[in-house]
N, C-alpha and C positions, 0 to 999 in steps of 0.2 A: 198517627201510626200508619205506617205503609204496608202492614201485613196482609190486607185483602190483595193489593196490587202484587206484592211478591209471589202470594199463592197463585193468582191467575196467571201472571206469567209463566211461572214453573208449570203449570197444567198446560198452558197454550203453546209455550215455546216462544223463541225469539232468537234473531240472527247475531250470534255473539261476535261476529266480525263486522257488524253494521256500527258506524260512527253515529251517534246523535248530539244534539246540543245540550249541554247543561250549565247550571249555575253552581259556583263554588260559594257554600254556604258555611263552611268551616275550614281552619288550617291548623293542623298540629304538625309535631316534629316529624312523625312518621307518614304523614300524607295530607290529603285533602278532601273534606266530603263535600259530594256534589250532588245537587237536586236534578232529577230528569223527569220530564213529563213522559208518563210511560205509553202514550199512544204513539210515541216516536218507535217503540220498539213492536208493538203489537197493537193494530189499530181497534181492537175489541176489548183492549185494557184501559180505563179511564183511571186517572189518579197520578198523584207523585209518587217517586221512588228515590229513595237516599242511598248513595253508597260510598264506598271509599276508594280513591285511586291512590294506592300505597307509592311512596316516594320513589320505589324502583322502577315505577311504571308511569311516572309523570312525563317522561321525556327518554329519548334513546340517549345514552351516556349518562355519566356520574351527576348527581343531583347533590350539592352540599346541604343546602336547605330548602324546604318546600317553599318558602316565600319567595326565594329565587325565581320561581317559575309561575306560581299563581298567588292570587290573594282573593281574599272573600269579595264577592260581588263578580269577579270575572265569567265570563261565558267562555266556555270549553267545549272542545267535542270529546267524548268519551264513547267507550265501547263497554257494553255489560258482559263481564267474562263469565260470571255465574252468579248463581244466589244460592245460599246454603244455610236454611232457616232464616236467623234475622240478619246475616251477612250479606252483603251485596258487593262483589268485588267488581271495579271498574278499572279501566286502563286507557291511557290516552297515547298508546302504542299500538299499532297494528300487531295482531297476533302472530304473525311470521318474523316480526322483529322483535319480540319479547325475548330478554335474556332467559334462559332456564333458571329455576328455582335453585338457590343456593343450598337446598337441603334443610330447610328450616322446619318448624313444627308442623307446616301444612304440607309438606311434600309427603303424597301418599304414595310414592313410588317405593318406598321403602318398607320392606316386610315388617308386619307388627312382631313378629318373634323373632327377629333379628336383633342381636345384642353384642355386648363384649365377647361373648363364649364364641362368637363368628368371626373374631379380629384375628 
């Protein structure tokens, strides 16, 4: 369980633009799970961190299947975009090159009280 590592990183902070080495530990249809040594992000935080690289941020451009880009045991360069509770969001694309969210369920830019009445 990487709970303590996540909590310490949230408390101490890290550079969300910095790429660090990770190892792919799992591949699913929607992305790749990657293990990262937390000391690469914050020298005062020891331990491993596990996160998801969503298929949309595995590379610039369209990806048909995750296995076309990565496989288990691959060494990859990732950046930690954010930590929200148990979720660690990773990316293999620089922040300034990421495509904007398509407005899915995690798009917090939509006001909560907005609904069909507003269309």
